One Martini backbone bead per residue (centre of mass of N, CA, C, O) as a GRO file, in nm:
protein
  271
    1UNK     BB    1  10.276  -6.657  -0.531
    2UNK     BB    2  10.271  -6.390  -0.688
    3UNK     BB    3  10.019  -6.461  -0.861
    4UNK     BB    4   9.816  -6.478  -0.631
    5UNK     BB    5   9.842  -6.184  -0.532
    6UNK     BB    6   9.765  -6.050  -0.796
    7UNK     BB    7   9.478  -6.167  -0.809
    8UNK     BB    8   9.372  -6.049  -0.548
    9UNK     BB    9   9.412  -5.751  -0.623
   10UNK     BB   10   9.227  -5.749  -0.868
   11UNK     BB   11   8.966  -5.823  -0.722
   12UNK     BB   12   8.961  -5.578  -0.530
   13UNK     BB   13   8.958  -5.364  -0.752
   14UNK     BB   14   8.691  -5.446  -0.885
   15UNK     BB   15   8.509  -5.409  -0.641
   16UNK     BB   16   8.567  -5.108  -0.596
   17UNK     BB   17   8.470  -5.012  -0.876
   18UNK     BB   18   8.178  -5.109  -0.853
   19UNK     BB   19   8.097  -4.945  -0.600
   20UNK     BB   20   8.153  -4.663  -0.723
   21UNK     BB   21   7.952  -4.694  -0.970
   22UNK     BB   22   7.682  -4.704  -0.798
   23UNK     BB   23   7.802  -4.404  -0.669
   24UNK     BB   24   7.917  -4.146  -0.844
   25UNK     BB   25   7.839  -3.891  -0.629
   26UNK     BB   26   7.811  -4.004  -0.377
   27UNK     BB   27   7.717  -3.893  -0.097
   28UNK     BB   28   7.464  -3.735   0.033
   29UNK     BB   29   7.373  -3.431   0.140
   30UNK     BB   30   7.193  -3.369   0.413
   31UNK     BB   31   7.127  -3.071   0.353
   32UNK     BB   32   7.012  -3.117   0.070
   33UNK     BB   33   6.785  -3.309   0.148
   34UNK     BB   34   6.645  -3.116   0.344
   35UNK     BB   35   6.582  -2.894   0.137
   36UNK     BB   36   6.410  -3.064  -0.056
   37UNK     BB   37   6.199  -3.148   0.151
   38UNK     BB   38   6.117  -2.864   0.233
   39UNK     BB   39   6.019  -2.768  -0.048
   40UNK     BB   40   5.805  -2.987  -0.085
   41UNK     BB   41   5.633  -2.917   0.163
   42UNK     BB   42   5.571  -2.624   0.086
   43UNK     BB   43   5.412  -2.689  -0.186
   44UNK     BB   44   5.183  -2.880  -0.040
   45UNK     BB   45   5.114  -2.668   0.225
   46UNK     BB   46   5.013  -2.424   0.090
   47UNK     BB   47   4.816  -2.154   0.136
   48UNK     BB   48   4.562  -2.022   0.001
   49UNK     BB   49   4.442  -1.745  -0.125
   50UNK     BB   50   4.255  -1.491  -0.026
   51UNK     BB   51   4.001  -1.310  -0.093
   52UNK     BB   52   3.918  -0.996  -0.157
   53UNK     BB   53   3.741  -0.796   0.011
   54UNK     BB   54   3.484  -0.604   0.000
   55UNK     BB   55   3.395  -0.299   0.004
   56UNK     BB   56   3.168  -0.118   0.168
   57UNK     BB   57   3.080   0.049  -0.082
   58UNK     BB   58   3.007  -0.195  -0.259
   59UNK     BB   59   2.784  -0.312  -0.078
   60UNK     BB   60   2.597  -0.067  -0.087
   61UNK     BB   61   2.557  -0.057  -0.394
   62UNK     BB   62   2.436  -0.341  -0.424
   63UNK     BB   63   2.196  -0.300  -0.230
   64UNK     BB   64   2.073  -0.062  -0.382
   65UNK     BB   65   2.019  -0.209  -0.654
   66UNK     BB   66   1.841  -0.433  -0.537
   67UNK     BB   67   1.621  -0.243  -0.424
   68UNK     BB   68   1.546  -0.107  -0.689
   69UNK     BB   69   1.445  -0.365  -0.833
   70UNK     BB   70   1.210  -0.423  -0.645
   71UNK     BB   71   1.055  -0.160  -0.703
   72UNK     BB   72   1.036  -0.187  -1.010
   73UNK     BB   73   0.878  -0.453  -1.014
   74UNK     BB   74   0.632  -0.341  -0.860
   75UNK     BB   75   0.555  -0.121  -1.066
   76UNK     BB   76   0.514  -0.305  -1.311
   77UNK     BB   77   0.291  -0.479  -1.183
   78UNK     BB   78   0.086  -0.255  -1.132
   79UNK     BB   79   0.057  -0.165  -1.425
   80UNK     BB   80  -0.031  -0.440  -1.544
   81UNK     BB   81  -0.284  -0.486  -1.365
   82UNK     BB   82  -0.443  -0.233  -1.449
   83UNK     BB   83  -0.446  -0.285  -1.760
   84UNK     BB   84  -0.599  -0.565  -1.744
   85UNK     BB   85  -0.886  -0.458  -1.680
   86UNK     BB   86  -0.938  -0.348  -1.986
   87UNK     BB   87  -0.884  -0.605  -2.122
   88UNK     BB   88  -1.137  -0.728  -2.334
   89UNK     BB   89  -1.362  -0.526  -2.293
   90UNK     BB   90  -1.731  -0.527  -2.328
   91UNK     BB   91  -1.993  -0.341  -2.377
   92UNK     BB   92  -2.305  -0.304  -2.322
   93UNK     BB   93  -2.571  -0.180  -2.493
   94UNK     BB   94  -2.710  -0.057  -2.212
   95UNK     BB   95  -2.487   0.033  -2.019
   96UNK     BB   96  -2.586  -0.112  -1.754
   97UNK     BB   97  -2.864   0.072  -1.739
   98UNK     BB   98  -2.740   0.390  -1.798
   99UNK     BB   99  -2.803   0.529  -2.068
  100UNK     BB  100  -3.083   0.692  -2.015
  101UNK     BB  101  -3.083   0.756  -1.686
  102UNK     BB  102  -2.766   0.882  -1.697
  103UNK     BB  103  -2.577   0.937  -1.949
  104UNK     BB  104  -2.788   1.120  -2.110
  105UNK     BB  105  -2.775   1.344  -1.856
  106UNK     BB  106  -2.462   1.365  -1.936
  107UNK     BB  107  -2.205   1.608  -2.008
  108UNK     BB  108  -1.931   1.661  -2.218
  109UNK     BB  109  -1.750   1.954  -2.245
  110UNK     BB  110  -1.526   1.872  -2.456
  111UNK     BB  111  -1.772   1.770  -2.687
  112UNK     BB  112  -2.083   1.811  -2.626
  113UNK     BB  113  -2.153   1.517  -2.518
  114UNK     BB  114  -2.305   1.257  -2.417
  115UNK     BB  115  -2.218   0.968  -2.246
  116UNK     BB  116  -2.371   0.767  -2.454
  117UNK     BB  117  -2.182   0.836  -2.662
  118UNK     BB  118  -1.932   0.719  -2.864
  119UNK     BB  119  -1.735   0.963  -2.790
  120UNK     BB  120  -1.761   0.843  -2.463
  121UNK     BB  121  -1.650   0.553  -2.417
  122UNK     BB  122  -1.393   0.604  -2.239
  123UNK     BB  123  -1.544   0.720  -1.994
  124UNK     BB  124  -1.708   0.471  -1.930
  125UNK     BB  125  -1.466   0.279  -1.898
  126UNK     BB  126  -1.348   0.428  -1.656
  127UNK     BB  127  -1.585   0.383  -1.468
  128UNK     BB  128  -1.582   0.074  -1.478
  129UNK     BB  129  -1.284   0.045  -1.375
  130UNK     BB  130  -1.342   0.157  -1.086
  131UNK     BB  131  -1.513  -0.141  -1.069
  132UNK     BB  132  -1.357  -0.368  -1.234
  133UNK     BB  133  -1.587  -0.464  -1.431
  134UNK     BB  134  -1.829  -0.533  -1.242
  135UNK     BB  135  -2.138  -0.581  -1.344
  136UNK     BB  136  -2.317  -0.590  -1.090
  137UNK     BB  137  -2.211  -0.333  -0.963
  138UNK     BB  138  -2.281  -0.142  -1.195
  139UNK     BB  139  -2.586  -0.204  -1.204
  140UNK     BB  140  -2.660  -0.142  -0.907
  141UNK     BB  141  -2.548   0.148  -0.906
  142UNK     BB  142  -2.707   0.250  -1.151
  143UNK     BB  143  -2.991   0.230  -1.024
  144UNK     BB  144  -2.941   0.446  -0.808
  145UNK     BB  145  -2.874   0.680  -0.997
  146UNK     BB  146  -3.139   0.672  -1.158
  147UNK     BB  147  -3.326   0.721  -0.917
  148UNK     BB  148  -3.214   1.003  -0.849
  149UNK     BB  149  -3.245   1.139  -1.136
  150UNK     BB  150  -3.570   1.104  -1.132
  151UNK     BB  151  -3.559   1.319  -0.920
  152UNK     BB  152  -3.639   1.646  -0.913
  153UNK     BB  153  -3.461   1.741  -0.659
  154UNK     BB  154  -3.184   1.567  -0.791
  155UNK     BB  155  -3.143   1.664  -1.064
  156UNK     BB  156  -2.809   1.693  -1.181
  157UNK     BB  157  -2.615   1.590  -0.938
  158UNK     BB  158  -2.541   1.287  -0.847
  159UNK     BB  159  -2.485   1.182  -1.122
  160UNK     BB  160  -2.222   1.343  -1.162
  161UNK     BB  161  -2.069   1.290  -0.896
  162UNK     BB  162  -2.051   0.974  -0.911
  163UNK     BB  163  -1.931   0.930  -1.192
  164UNK     BB  164  -1.683   1.132  -1.165
  165UNK     BB  165  -1.545   1.004  -0.927
  166UNK     BB  166  -1.462   0.738  -1.058
  167UNK     BB  167  -1.332   0.858  -1.310
  168UNK     BB  168  -1.104   1.034  -1.173
  169UNK     BB  169  -0.957   0.816  -1.016
  170UNK     BB  170  -0.900   0.629  -1.260
  171UNK     BB  171  -0.753   0.834  -1.434
  172UNK     BB  172  -0.506   0.876  -1.248
  173UNK     BB  173  -0.422   0.581  -1.242
  174UNK     BB  174  -0.387   0.547  -1.548
  175UNK     BB  175  -0.170   0.764  -1.589
  176UNK     BB  176   0.043   0.651  -1.397
  177UNK     BB  177   0.075   0.363  -1.526
  178UNK     BB  178   0.148   0.463  -1.809
  179UNK     BB  179   0.404   0.622  -1.737
  180UNK     BB  180   0.553   0.378  -1.621
  181UNK     BB  181   0.542   0.199  -1.874
  182UNK     BB  182   0.694   0.389  -2.070
  183UNK     BB  183   0.953   0.407  -1.841
  184UNK     BB  184   1.048   0.115  -1.747
  185UNK     BB  185   1.353   0.113  -1.885
  186UNK     BB  186   1.431   0.396  -1.694
  187UNK     BB  187   1.393   0.370  -1.379
  188UNK     BB  188   1.700   0.326  -1.289
  189UNK     BB  189   1.773   0.642  -1.302
  190UNK     BB  190   1.656   0.646  -1.040
  191UNK     BB  191   1.647   0.680  -0.728
  192UNK     BB  192   1.552   0.521  -0.449
  193UNK     BB  193   1.392   0.757  -0.337
  194UNK     BB  194   1.216   0.806  -0.593
  195UNK     BB  195   1.097   0.523  -0.617
  196UNK     BB  196   0.956   0.522  -0.342
  197UNK     BB  197   0.780   0.770  -0.402
  198UNK     BB  198   0.632   0.651  -0.644
  199UNK     BB  199   0.509   0.407  -0.497
  200UNK     BB  200   0.362   0.563  -0.273
  201UNK     BB  201   0.178   0.732  -0.463
  202UNK     BB  202   0.042   0.497  -0.607
  203UNK     BB  203  -0.081   0.375  -0.343
  204UNK     BB  204  -0.269   0.614  -0.287
  205UNK     BB  205  -0.448   0.576  -0.536
  206UNK     BB  206  -0.527   0.287  -0.473
  207UNK     BB  207  -0.669   0.367  -0.209
  208UNK     BB  208  -0.883   0.548  -0.338
  209UNK     BB  209  -1.015   0.320  -0.496
  210UNK     BB  210  -1.092   0.150  -0.250
  211UNK     BB  211  -1.273   0.364  -0.125
  212UNK     BB  212  -1.472   0.374  -0.358
  213UNK     BB  213  -1.559   0.073  -0.359
  214UNK     BB  214  -1.656   0.070  -0.067
  215UNK     BB  215  -1.872   0.281  -0.103
  216UNK     BB  216  -2.041   0.135  -0.318
  217UNK     BB  217  -2.089  -0.131  -0.164
  218UNK     BB  218  -2.235   0.006   0.074
  219UNK     BB  219  -2.473   0.131  -0.079
  220UNK     BB  220  -2.583  -0.130  -0.197
  221UNK     BB  221  -2.629  -0.280   0.071
  222UNK     BB  222  -2.820  -0.067   0.200
  223UNK     BB  223  -3.031  -0.067  -0.026
  224UNK     BB  224  -3.103  -0.369  -0.017
  225UNK     BB  225  -3.168  -0.353   0.308
  226UNK     BB  226  -3.311  -0.084   0.378
  227UNK     BB  227  -3.153   0.126   0.524
  228UNK     BB  228  -3.341   0.365   0.664
  229UNK     BB  229  -3.550   0.368   0.428
  230UNK     BB  230  -3.391   0.415   0.124
  231UNK     BB  231  -3.510   0.256  -0.123
  232UNK     BB  232  -3.799   0.457  -0.152
  233UNK     BB  233  -3.623   0.721  -0.049
  234UNK     BB  234  -3.446   0.968  -0.184
  235UNK     BB  235  -3.385   1.159   0.047
  236UNK     BB  236  -3.256   0.940   0.229
  237UNK     BB  237  -3.051   0.837   0.026
  238UNK     BB  238  -2.892   1.101  -0.012
  239UNK     BB  239  -2.820   1.144   0.286
  240UNK     BB  240  -2.663   0.879   0.311
  241UNK     BB  241  -2.450   0.932   0.089
  242UNK     BB  242  -2.334   1.208   0.189
  243UNK     BB  243  -2.178   1.116   0.433
  244UNK     BB  244  -1.963   0.940   0.282
  245UNK     BB  245  -1.879   1.137   0.063
  246UNK     BB  246  -1.773   1.369   0.245
  247UNK     BB  247  -1.573   1.189   0.413
  248UNK     BB  248  -1.422   1.016   0.165
  249UNK     BB  249  -1.438   1.115  -0.141
  250UNK     BB  250  -1.334   1.403  -0.135
  251UNK     BB  251  -1.053   1.327  -0.023
  252UNK     BB  252  -0.976   1.128  -0.250
  253UNK     BB  253  -0.985   1.329  -0.485
  254UNK     BB  254  -0.767   1.526  -0.382
  255UNK     BB  255  -0.540   1.319  -0.339
  256UNK     BB  256  -0.526   1.218  -0.632
  257UNK     BB  257  -0.450   1.483  -0.767
  258UNK     BB  258  -0.189   1.543  -0.606
  259UNK     BB  259  -0.046   1.271  -0.663
  260UNK     BB  260  -0.039   1.288  -0.971
  261UNK     BB  261   0.154   1.530  -0.976
  262UNK     BB  262   0.395   1.389  -0.834
  263UNK     BB  263   0.436   1.164  -1.039
  264UNK     BB  264   0.501   1.345  -1.284
  265UNK     BB  265   0.757   1.474  -1.168
  266UNK     BB  266   0.922   1.214  -1.152
  267UNK     BB  267   0.892   1.113  -1.445
  268UNK     BB  268   1.019   1.382  -1.576
  269UNK     BB  269   1.322   1.303  -1.483
  270UNK     BB  270   1.312   1.115  -1.716
  271UNK     BB  271   1.515   1.086  -2.024
   0.00000   0.00000   0.00000
């Protein structure tokens, strides 16, 4: 009987030992489990940090730089477009019909040579560029100038006025665009205010050139249509030209000269 009881006790002892071995740390602390779960949830649901917003001053500076670049790009494009007008152009041997009847009658006081001379090729090219090197326009306008120059009463007057008007306007535009092109990589050193002023002044000279071309096109059209019987009457032709010349071209010439000076002042600020 004693042996049976001893065996039963041993069996119970073994079972108890096995159960304790399966969970050597004992029951988990509920508070510990809760803390672990809470930490896990915090790490997975944590809201990402928001980027620090830019300061108002930074936004203004960025907008200012962006606007400056827009103006600079526009200036570069204007300079490139104007220079492209001259590129690859070759003058006709008869100088578009103006060689003997107009250019030979006009002297360049800088070198004391007449305009038809090779030494004044650049002056002729500048005049052609004022009309965008459009050959028909140059030839048609040249015929009108030659017609006036051949008239004894008007010899030596309108020939010089008309040729030099186009030449001077184009010359100022050419100088302005060349100055911009030379300093194109340093334009950003100017303030936005100065860049806008530069662009505005350049556009004024461009407008003067448009005024000049409109004037020439109008004279050609009226002459072709014999408006007011001007085609074969030089006195009437000159009177007709004078109205538009005094009204539009004189003002354009003065504006171009003044504006060219302003452009040079701004460009000279770039070191």
